[in-house]
N, C-alpha and C positions, 0 to 999 in steps of 0.2 A: 978624406977631407970633405967631400961632399955630404957625408953623412953628419958631420959636426956642424956644417953650415944650416942644414935643415933643422937640426935640433935648436939652433940658435933663434931661427925664425919662429918656431913655435913658442919659444919662451918669450919672445918680444910680443907676439900677438895675444898671448893670453891675459895679461893684465888690461888690455882694452876690451876684453870680450864682456866683461860684467860691468856692473854699476858700481860708483863708489859710495861710501857711506853718507856723504854729503848729498848726493843725488837722491838717495832713497829718503833721506830726512826731509828734504825740500818736497819730494813728491808726496810724502805722508802729510805734511803740514798743508799743502795745497788741497789735498782730499779731505782733511779735517775741516778746512774752512768752507770748503763746498758742501760738506755734510751738514755742518752747523747751519748754514744759510737755508738750506733744504729743510731742516727741522723747524727753524724759525718761521718759515713760509707755510709750513704745514700747520704748525700750531695757530699762527694767525688765521689761516683759512677756516679751522675748525672753531675757532672762536667767533668768527663773523658768521658762520652758519648757525651756531647756536643763538647769537643774537637775533638773526633774522627769524629763526623759529620761534623765539620768545616774543618778538615784535609782531608777528602774524597771530600768535595765540592771544597777545593783549589786545590786538584790533579786533578779534572775533568777540572776546569778553566785552569790549566796549560797545560793539554793535548790539550785543544781546542787551546789555544793561539800558542803552538807549531805547530800544525797541519795546522795553517794559514800561517806559515812563508813559503815563496817561492810561495804562492797563492794569498791571500788578502793582506798579508804583504810582502813588498818587501825583497828580500834577499840582503840587503846592510849593510856593516860592521857598527857596532855602537850599541848604546843602545836605545831602545824605552820603554816608560812606560805610565801608565795612571791608571785611576780609573776603576775598574771593576764592581762597585755597591755592594751592600749588605755588605758594610765593607771590601772588598777585593781590593787590588791593584796589578797590573801586572807589570812585567818588562821582556822584551826580550833582551838578549845580543847576538849579532852576532859577532863572533871573525874572524879575517882575516885566509884566508888558511894558513895552516902550510907550504906547499910546493907549488910551481907553476911550472909548465912545460910550459916554454915560447915558445917552439918549437913544434907546432902541428905536429903530425905524419901523413902522407898521407892525408894531407888536412882536417883531422878532427880537429875542434876547441878544445883548451885544456879545460880541466875540472879542478875544484878545490873543495876541501872537506872543507866546512865552519863548525865550531862548533857553534850550537845555543843552548842557554839556556833559558828557560821560567821559571820564578818565580812568584808566587803568595803569597801575604802577608797578614795578618790581625792581629788585636789586639785581644789578650785574656789574661784575668787576669792581666792587667797591664804590659804586655810584648808582644813583636812582634814575631809573628810565621810565618814561611814561608814554602812553598814546592817549590822545584826546580827540573825541569826535563831538561835532556840534550840529544841532539841528533846531528847528522851529515847530512848535506845537500850537495848534489853534484850539482854543478851549474857552468857555465862559469864565470870566473873572470872579 
């Protein structure tokens, strides 16, 4: 009789030893949601890193274009633009001087202060992004 009692105890403990199908399904659903959130965060992080790289590159290109004004690019009032390669486009806007001194003092030619803006733009995620830098150039009108 003792043997039969031990056998019954084993039979009662065995269904409780494993997981039910419902517990496994719930655990898999929770793991899938966590994995989905992790993938979305990774994707967004990579997208932000790419946008930061493109912004840094555009800033370098705008600085280079701005440095050329008055040297390789003539300081003439107007707008210049072109393709910079690599998916970037540039635009330089040179505004007329705010004030002009028409009468030179002591025979020294008059100087004027021009506002120069260099912009570099590119396509990112279906929208146009751009970086603009502004400077002042002193030159003869």
